[in-house]
Structure formats: C-alpha cells, structure tokens
C-alpha positions in Angstrom: 0.0 0.0 0.0 1.4 3.4 -1.0 2.4 5.7 1.9 0.8 9.1 2.3 3.1 12.1 2.2 2.7 12.5 6.0 3.6 8.8 6.6 6.7 9.1 4.4 7.8 12.3 6.2 7.4 10.6 9.5 9.3 7.5 8.3 12.2 9.7 7.0 12.3 11.7 10.2 12.5 8.6 12.3 15.2 7.1 10.0 17.3 10.2 10.4 16.9 10.3 14.1 17.9 6.6 14.5 21.0 7.1 12.2 22.0 10.2 14.0 21.7 8.4 17.4 24.1 5.7 16.2 26.6 8.0 14.6 26.7 10.6 17.3 27.2 7.9 19.9 30.1 6.5 17.9 31.8 9.7 16.5 30.8 12.5 18.8 31.7 15.9 17.4 33.1 14.2 14.3 29.7 12.9 13.3 29.1 13.9 9.6 25.8 14.9 8.3 26.3 13.2 4.9 27.0 9.9 6.7 23.9 10.3 8.9 21.8 10.9 5.8 23.4 8.0 3.9 22.7 5.5 6.8 19.1 6.7 6.8 18.9 6.0 3.1 18.3 9.7 2.4 20.1 12.9 1.2 21.4 15.8 3.3 18.6 17.8 1.7 16.1 15.7 3.7 17.8 16.8 6.9 17.4 20.5 6.0 13.8 19.9 4.8 12.8 18.1 8.0 15.0 19.7 10.7 16.3 23.0 9.2 20.0 22.2 10.0 22.3 19.7 11.6 21.8 21.4 14.9 18.0 21.1 14.4 18.4 17.4 14.0 20.5 17.2 17.1 18.0 19.1 19.2 15.2 16.8 17.9 17.4 13.9 18.8 17.7 15.1 22.4 13.9 15.5 22.7 13.3 12.1 21.1 15.9 10.5 23.5 14.6 12.2 26.7 10.8 12.0 26.2 10.3 8.3 26.8 12.3 8.5 30.0 10.0 11.2 31.4 6.9 9.5 30.0 7.9 6.4 32.0 8.5 8.5 35.1 5.1 10.2 34.9 3.5 6.8 34.7 5.5 5.4 37.6 4.9 8.2 40.1 1.4 8.1 41.4 -0.3 11.5 41.9 -1.2 10.8 45.5 2.4 10.4 46.7 4.0 13.0 48.9 7.2 14.8 47.8 9.6 12.4 49.6 7.8 9.3 48.4 7.7 10.7 44.8 11.5 11.3 44.6 12.1 7.8 46.0 10.0 6.3 43.2 11.8 8.5 40.7 15.2 7.4 42.0 14.3 3.7 41.9 12.9 4.1 38.3 16.2 5.8 37.4 18.3 3.0 39.0 16.4 0.4 36.9 17.5 2.1 33.7 21.2 1.4 34.6 20.5 -2.4 34.2 19.2 -2.0 30.7 21.5 -3.9 28.2 21.7 -0.7 26.2 22.7 1.5 29.1 26.4 1.9 28.1 25.5 2.9 24.5 23.0 5.5 25.9 25.7 6.9 28.2 28.1 7.1 25.2 25.4 9.1 23.4 24.9 11.5 26.3 28.6 12.2 26.6 28.9 12.7 22.9 26.0 15.2 22.9 27.7 17.1 25.7 31.0 17.2 23.8 29.1 18.6 20.8 27.5 21.3 22.8 30.8 22.3 24.4 32.4 22.7 20.9 29.5 24.5 19.3 28.4 27.8 20.8 25.2 27.9 18.7 24.2 24.4 19.8 25.0 24.8 23.5 22.0 27.1 24.5 19.6 25.1 22.3 20.7 21.8 23.9 20.4 23.4 27.4 16.9 24.7 26.6 15.8 21.2 25.4 17.1 19.6 28.6 15.5 22.3 30.7 12.2 21.7 29.1 12.3 18.1 30.3 13.4 19.2 33.7 10.3 21.4 33.8 8.3 18.2 33.3 9.9 16.8 36.5 9.2 20.2 38.2 5.5 19.9 37.2 5.4 16.3 38.5 6.7 17.4 42.0 4.9 20.8 42.3 2.0 20.7 44.8 3.0 17.4 46.4 2.6 17.3 50.2 5.6 17.9 52.4 6.1 18.9 56.0 2.4 19.9 56.5 2.2 21.9 53.4 2.7 21.5 49.6 5.8 22.1 47.4 5.6 25.4 45.6 6.6 25.6 41.9 9.9 27.3 43.0 10.7 24.6 45.6 9.8 21.9 43.0 12.2 23.4 40.5 15.0 23.5 43.0 14.4 19.9 44.0 14.1 18.8 40.3 17.5 20.4 39.5 19.2 18.7 42.4 17.5 15.4 41.8 18.4 15.2 38.2 22.1 16.1 38.9 22.3 13.5 41.7 20.8 10.7 39.7 22.7 11.4 36.5 25.9 11.2 38.4 25.0 8.1 40.3 23.8 6.4 37.2 27.0 7.1 35.3 29.0 5.5 38.1 26.9 2.4 38.0 27.1 2.1 34.2 30.8 2.6 34.2 31.3 0.0 37.0 32.4 2.5 39.6 29.4 2.0 41.9 28.0 -1.5 41.5 27.0 -1.5 45.2 24.7 1.5 44.6 21.4 -0.4 45.0 17.9 1.0 44.3 17.6 1.5 48.1 20.7 3.7 48.0 19.4 5.7 45.1 16.1 6.2 46.9 17.8 7.2 50.2 20.1 9.7 48.5 17.2 11.2 46.6 15.1 11.5 49.7 17.9 13.3 51.5 17.5 16.1 49.1 14.0 16.9 50.4 15.3 19.4 53.0 14.8 23.1 53.7 18.3 23.8 52.5 17.6 22.4 49.0 14.0 23.4 48.7 14.4 27.0 49.9 11.6 29.2 51.1 8.1 28.5 49.9 
C-alpha cells in the first residue's frame, strides 16, 4: 500500500533520528551529516527539509531521547504520593535504567552530545533549553505534592528537580561505568530522599 506524504515524512524523520543516534554515539563531534543521511537512506537535503539544520536534527534527537524517559517516570509516580515518596519512586525508576543492556550505549550518546554542545556555541544554548524543558516536566510532577504539613511550591519543586536530576545522572553514570555497582535501588532512593530538605527546597 502506498504511503501518504505525512507517513513518508514521519518515516524519513525517524530514520534520520535513528541514524544520528548511532553515529553521534560513535563519533561525537566528528559525526558527519552526509553519513547520517546515507545511513538513513536519504540525502542531506532531507535533513534540511525536516530539521532545518544539523543542529536542528541534534535538538530533535535530544527530545526524542529524553521524552520516553520522562513519559515512563510520569506513569511510575502516582499523583497521590507526597514529595519524599515521589522522589524515591523516581530514584528507583532511574536506577532500573542502569540495568538496561543498552545503558552503556546510551551513556556514550549522552557524553557525545555534551561534547558537541561544548564545541558549538550555537548548539549549546539550544541543547540546554531542550534539557531544561524536560526538567520542567519533572518540576511539574513534583509541584503541589505534600511535604512537612504543606505543599511544594513551583519554586521549591524546581530547585528539587534540578538537584535530583544532577544527583541521579551522576550516580547512574557511576553504576554504568562499573564504579558503583553497590549502589542499589535502596541507596538511590535514600540519596534522593535526603534532598528533600529546607536547604535544598528553599523558602516556599
């Protein structure tokens, strides 16, 4: 059956994202647009048509990479949990991702993206904005949850989300690299819960 134009566009978009993911993870800042297009079975013109530029493709790649992670998180964290319980569930969810057979390749991809951003002053703020948008999803997930007889304000939730993401990214990298195999899900949960303090949350 013949594909519609929209279906063909979606297929081409996905093929470019998958090819970019593989090549960026392998080559970092040396990733070439023509090779990405070739592996996707397309031309570089398709990249510009669908994403506007190589940087546009990379930003879409970050969004495509992070979205499932936060989708899974939102499904895992029940809306009736308090702030401390919610961060524990989040931490345990994050720890489970370290055991994925594809975890090392994902870490390689993350480090390659950071390397690209450090080398490209135009890409850096766009990448930061994309990551920040996903951090806002976590902020929204935490905001309003019960804590210490009250509820987390959006500002407190934002401060907690920033600290929580930094903590869990660091712990996860250690586990994946074999530096912290003793870091169990219980340890992740306890470390995350320790962030739910006045010093981290700040004033309401």
